[in-house]
C-alpha positions as a LaTeX table, in Angstrom:
\begin{tabular}{lrrr}
\hline
Residue & $x$ (\AA) & $y$ (\AA) & $z$ (\AA) \\
\hline
Met1 & $-16.92$ & 125.24 & 195.48 \\
Lys2 & $-16.83$ & 120.94 & 194.83 \\
Ser3 & $-18.04$ & 119.08 & 191.98 \\
Trp4 & $-21.82$ & 117.70 & 192.10 \\
Thr5 & $-22.67$ & 114.31 & 190.29 \\
Ala6 & $-26.05$ & 113.31 & 188.62 \\
Arg7 & $-26.77$ & 110.03 & 187.95 \\
Gly8 & $-29.44$ & 108.06 & 185.32 \\
Ile9 & $-29.93$ & 104.46 & 184.82 \\
Val10 & $-32.02$ & 102.77 & 183.20 \\
Asp11 & $-32.91$ & 98.51 & 182.02 \\
Leu12 & $-33.03$ & 98.24 & 178.44 \\
Ala13 & $-34.54$ & 95.59 & 176.42 \\
Leu14 & $-31.50$ & 95.46 & 174.19 \\
Ala15 & $-28.45$ & 93.22 & 174.34 \\
Gly16 & $-25.38$ & 95.00 & 175.44 \\
Asn17 & $-23.43$ & 94.82 & 172.33 \\
Gln18 & $-26.81$ & 96.84 & 170.40 \\
Ala19 & $-26.89$ & 99.26 & 173.37 \\
Trp20 & $-23.44$ & 100.21 & 173.43 \\
Arg21 & $-23.52$ & 100.58 & 169.22 \\
Leu22 & $-26.18$ & 103.10 & 170.12 \\
Val23 & $-24.59$ & 104.67 & 172.45 \\
Arg24 & $-21.62$ & 105.48 & 170.34 \\
Lys25 & $-23.64$ & 107.21 & 167.54 \\
Ser26 & $-23.97$ & 110.52 & 167.20 \\
Ala27 & $-26.88$ & 110.75 & 166.17 \\
Ala28 & $-28.52$ & 108.79 & 168.91 \\
Gln29 & $-26.94$ & 111.09 & 171.88 \\
Glu30 & $-28.10$ & 114.00 & 169.65 \\
Phe31 & $-31.91$ & 112.59 & 169.77 \\
Leu32 & $-31.42$ & 111.67 & 173.06 \\
Ser33 & $-30.83$ & 115.32 & 174.47 \\
Gly34 & $-33.27$ & 116.76 & 171.60 \\
Gly35 & $-34.81$ & 119.53 & 172.08 \\
Leu36 & $-33.18$ & 120.69 & 175.02 \\
Phe37 & $-29.75$ & 121.65 & 173.49 \\
Arg38 & $-27.69$ & 120.71 & 170.10 \\
Phe39 & $-23.93$ & 121.40 & 169.33 \\
Ala40 & $-24.02$ & 123.36 & 165.89 \\
Gly41 & $-21.75$ & 121.89 & 163.58 \\
Thr42 & $-20.76$ & 118.69 & 162.36 \\
Met43 & $-20.37$ & 115.54 & 164.92 \\
Pro44 & $-18.57$ & 112.17 & 163.79 \\
Pro45 & $-20.78$ & 109.66 & 163.19 \\
Val46 & $-19.69$ & 107.27 & 165.63 \\
Arg47 & $-17.54$ & 108.60 & 168.95 \\
Asp48 & $-14.30$ & 107.49 & 168.86 \\
Glu49 & $-11.73$ & 107.90 & 171.78 \\
Gly50 & $-9.24$ & 111.10 & 171.09 \\
Tyr51 & $-11.98$ & 112.98 & 169.08 \\
Glu52 & $-12.13$ & 116.42 & 170.46 \\
Ala53 & $-13.71$ & 119.84 & 168.88 \\
Thr54 & $-15.40$ & 122.96 & 170.27 \\
His55 & $-18.77$ & 123.42 & 169.21 \\
Arg56 & $-21.40$ & 126.41 & 169.45 \\
Val57 & $-24.93$ & 125.15 & 171.65 \\
Met58 & $-27.85$ & 125.93 & 170.60 \\
Leu59 & $-30.48$ & 125.75 & 173.34 \\
Phe60 & $-33.87$ & 124.88 & 172.39 \\
Gly61 & $-31.96$ & 123.61 & 169.10 \\
Arg62 & $-32.06$ & 127.33 & 167.62 \\
Val63 & $-30.69$ & 129.54 & 170.52 \\
Pro64 & $-27.33$ & 130.44 & 170.03 \\
Ala65 & $-25.55$ & 129.94 & 173.85 \\
Trp66 & $-21.63$ & 129.63 & 174.36 \\
Arg67 & $-18.93$ & 128.07 & 172.65 \\
His68 & $-18.44$ & 124.14 & 174.51 \\
Trp69 & $-15.75$ & 122.19 & 174.37 \\
Gln70 & $-15.44$ & 118.04 & 174.80 \\
Arg71 & $-12.77$ & 115.57 & 174.11 \\
Phe72 & $-13.95$ & 111.42 & 174.04 \\
Glu73 & $-11.41$ & 111.17 & 176.59 \\
Arg74 & $-11.89$ & 107.29 & 177.02 \\
Val75 & $-14.16$ & 104.79 & 174.50 \\
Asp76 & $-14.23$ & 101.18 & 175.40 \\
Asp77 & $-15.67$ & 98.74 & 173.35 \\
Ser78 & $-14.63$ & 96.05 & 175.22 \\
Glu79 & $-15.42$ & 97.19 & 178.84 \\
Met80 & $-18.63$ & 98.95 & 176.77 \\
Thr81 & $-17.55$ & 102.73 & 178.44 \\
Met82 & $-17.06$ & 106.00 & 177.45 \\
Leu83 & $-15.99$ & 108.83 & 178.97 \\
Leu84 & $-16.28$ & 112.75 & 177.78 \\
Arg85 & $-14.35$ & 115.61 & 179.09 \\
Glu86 & $-16.33$ & 118.82 & 178.58 \\
Arg87 & $-16.40$ & 122.50 & 179.46 \\
Gly88 & $-17.99$ & 125.75 & 178.34 \\
Gly89 & $-20.43$ & 128.94 & 179.08 \\
Pro90 & $-21.92$ & 128.25 & 182.98 \\
Tyr91 & $-19.70$ & 125.55 & 184.15 \\
Arg92 & $-15.89$ & 124.70 & 184.25 \\
Thr93 & $-16.12$ & 120.97 & 184.14 \\
Trp94 & $-19.12$ & 118.57 & 182.71 \\
Asn95 & $-17.36$ & 115.22 & 182.67 \\
His96 & $-19.66$ & 112.88 & 181.43 \\
His97 & $-19.50$ & 109.25 & 181.97 \\
Met98 & $-21.56$ & 106.69 & 180.36 \\
Val99 & $-21.58$ & 102.86 & 180.79 \\
Val100 & $-23.27$ & 99.85 & 179.06 \\
Glu101 & $-23.35$ & 96.73 & 181.58 \\
Ser102 & $-24.49$ & 93.71 & 179.97 \\
Ser103 & $-27.40$ & 91.28 & 181.82 \\
Ala104 & $-27.47$ & 87.68 & 182.18 \\
Gly105 & $-30.63$ & 87.59 & 180.47 \\
Glu106 & $-31.28$ & 89.32 & 177.23 \\
Gly107 & $-31.05$ & 92.91 & 178.31 \\
Cys108 & $-28.55$ & 95.44 & 179.80 \\
Arg109 & $-28.63$ & 98.59 & 181.92 \\
Tyr110 & $-27.16$ & 101.67 & 180.99 \\
Arg111 & $-25.54$ & 104.13 & 183.42 \\
Glu112 & $-24.81$ & 107.34 & 182.94 \\
Ser113 & $-23.11$ & 110.30 & 185.45 \\
Ile114 & $-22.37$ & 113.80 & 184.97 \\
Glu115 & $-20.08$ & 116.04 & 187.06 \\
Val116 & $-20.31$ & 119.71 & 187.07 \\
Glu117 & $-18.68$ & 122.17 & 189.02 \\
Ala118 & $-19.57$ & 125.75 & 187.98 \\
Gly119 & $-18.75$ & 127.93 & 190.63 \\
Val120 & $-21.79$ & 129.63 & 192.68 \\
Val121 & $-24.14$ & 128.28 & 190.21 \\
Thr122 & $-22.80$ & 124.43 & 190.20 \\
Pro123 & $-26.69$ & 123.80 & 191.96 \\
Leu124 & $-28.11$ & 124.84 & 189.31 \\
Val125 & $-26.15$ & 123.28 & 186.84 \\
Trp126 & $-26.38$ & 119.99 & 188.70 \\
Leu127 & $-29.88$ & 120.57 & 188.50 \\
Ala128 & $-29.91$ & 120.87 & 184.87 \\
Ala129 & $-27.58$ & 117.71 & 184.30 \\
His130 & $-29.55$ & 115.76 & 186.82 \\
Leu131 & $-32.71$ & 116.31 & 184.91 \\
Leu132 & $-30.67$ & 115.71 & 181.10 \\
Cys133 & $-29.78$ & 112.40 & 182.66 \\
Arg134 & $-33.42$ & 111.47 & 183.31 \\
Met135 & $-34.55$ & 112.84 & 180.00 \\
Arg136 & $-32.19$ & 110.38 & 178.21 \\
Ala137 & $-33.42$ & 107.21 & 180.12 \\
Arg138 & $-36.64$ & 107.99 & 179.48 \\
Arg139 & $-35.69$ & 108.14 & 175.56 \\
Leu140 & $-32.95$ & 105.77 & 175.56 \\
Ser141 & $-35.55$ & 103.30 & 176.77 \\
Ala142 & $-38.35$ & 104.73 & 174.36 \\
Leu143 & $-35.39$ & 104.42 & 171.89 \\
Ala144 & $-34.79$ & 100.54 & 172.95 \\
Gln145 & $-38.15$ & 99.71 & 172.42 \\
Val146 & $-38.42$ & 101.14 & 169.12 \\
Leu147 & $-35.49$ & 99.30 & 167.93 \\
Leu148 & $-36.51$ & 95.88 & 168.91 \\
\hline
\end{tabular}
């Protein structure tokens, strides 16, 4: 089956470099996805290119689920872009791309896309990724407001 892509976008009242530093922090990423899932085990404080690990997914923060593999394929500070290659559980592909774009004013734009492929359940996995992107955008906007 063909892959599907979910997308999220939000304008932030933070300078691009501030938002990028936030996006690179594992604690911030955990906050953005919190409540739905977390990874059991230790993540590096800052996401760097080349990091690779397999973690147990904990649904709703408590229910053990599948093993999830991820590799930080690209983390580019100059372009403020990050690409994670991931797979596990119901999906064969979960490629997560995050970008911070500086704007002419004082703010920036955060864009993320998640490419998923999960065989016959791809539409359901895409829906979960779509809802996750929307939730993460709302939470990142709220987090940016706190940091002002």
